[in-house]
C-alpha positions in Angstrom: 0.0 0.0 0.0 1.3 3.4 -1.0 0.7 6.4 1.2 0.7 9.9 -0.4 2.2 12.6 1.8 2.0 16.3 1.2 4.9 18.6 2.0 4.3 20.7 5.1 4.0 24.4 4.3 3.8 26.6 7.4 2.7 29.6 5.3 -0.8 28.0 5.0 -1.3 28.2 8.7 -0.2 31.9 9.2 -3.5 33.6 8.9 -3.1 36.7 11.1 -0.5 39.2 12.0 -0.3 37.7 15.5 0.3 34.3 14.0 3.1 35.6 11.9 4.7 37.5 14.8 4.5 34.4 17.0 6.0 32.3 14.3 8.9 34.7 13.8 9.5 34.9 17.5 9.6 31.1 17.7 12.0 31.0 14.8 14.3 33.6 16.3 14.4 31.5 19.5 15.1 28.3 17.7 17.6 29.5 15.1 20.5 30.1 17.4 23.2 31.5 15.0 21.7 30.0 11.8 21.0 33.1 9.6 19.6 30.9 6.8 16.9 29.7 9.2 15.8 33.3 9.9 15.9 34.2 6.2 13.8 31.1 5.4 11.3 32.0 8.2 10.9 35.4 6.7 10.3 33.8 3.4 7.5 31.7 4.9 5.9 34.7 6.4 6.3 36.6 3.1 4.5 33.9 1.2 1.7 33.9 3.7 1.3 37.7 3.3 1.9 37.8 -0.4 5.3 38.1 -2.1 4.1 40.5 -4.8 3.0 43.0 -2.1 6.3 42.6 -0.2 8.2 43.3 -3.5 6.2 46.5 -3.9 6.7 47.5 -0.2 10.5 46.8 -0.2 11.3 48.0 -3.7 13.0 44.6 -4.4 12.1 42.2 -7.2 9.7 39.4 -6.4 12.1 36.7 -7.8 15.0 38.2 -5.9 13.0 38.0 -2.7 12.1 34.3 -3.3 15.7 33.5 -3.9 17.0 35.6 -0.9 14.4 34.3 1.5 14.8 30.6 0.6 16.8 28.2 2.8 19.7 28.5 0.3 19.5 32.3 0.2 22.1 34.7 1.6 20.4 38.1 1.9 22.2 41.1 3.2 21.3 42.5 6.6 19.8 45.5 4.9 17.5 43.3 2.9 16.5 41.4 6.1 15.7 44.8 7.8 13.6 46.0 4.8 11.7 42.7 4.7 11.0 42.7 8.5 9.8 46.3 8.3 7.6 45.6 5.3 6.1 42.6 7.0 5.1 44.7 10.0 7.5 42.9 12.3 10.1 44.2 14.7 13.4 42.8 16.0 13.7 43.2 19.7 16.5 42.7 22.2 16.2 41.1 25.6 18.9 40.1 28.0 19.5 36.4 28.3 20.4 34.5 31.5 24.2 34.0 31.9 25.4 30.6 30.8 
């Protein structure tokens, strides 16, 4: 018997701005120092919101955004900041407990 599985797509489940902010916060917590993980997480949120609108809001090309925000992308920090702002998100800093 063959079982057909569908690839999981988190973007399908990010319906509200609160969902997207919570997802981004969880990804920041989980990523450690993995910058590609953060870029990919932003790509998931961008697909949930609409990549075409994000392209307009950032002034960057839609295809460039898909590439930069993929798990293989390597966007500049300036691009990351533009995307975060256009998605209505914010980076925050909090002290962590000493190790």
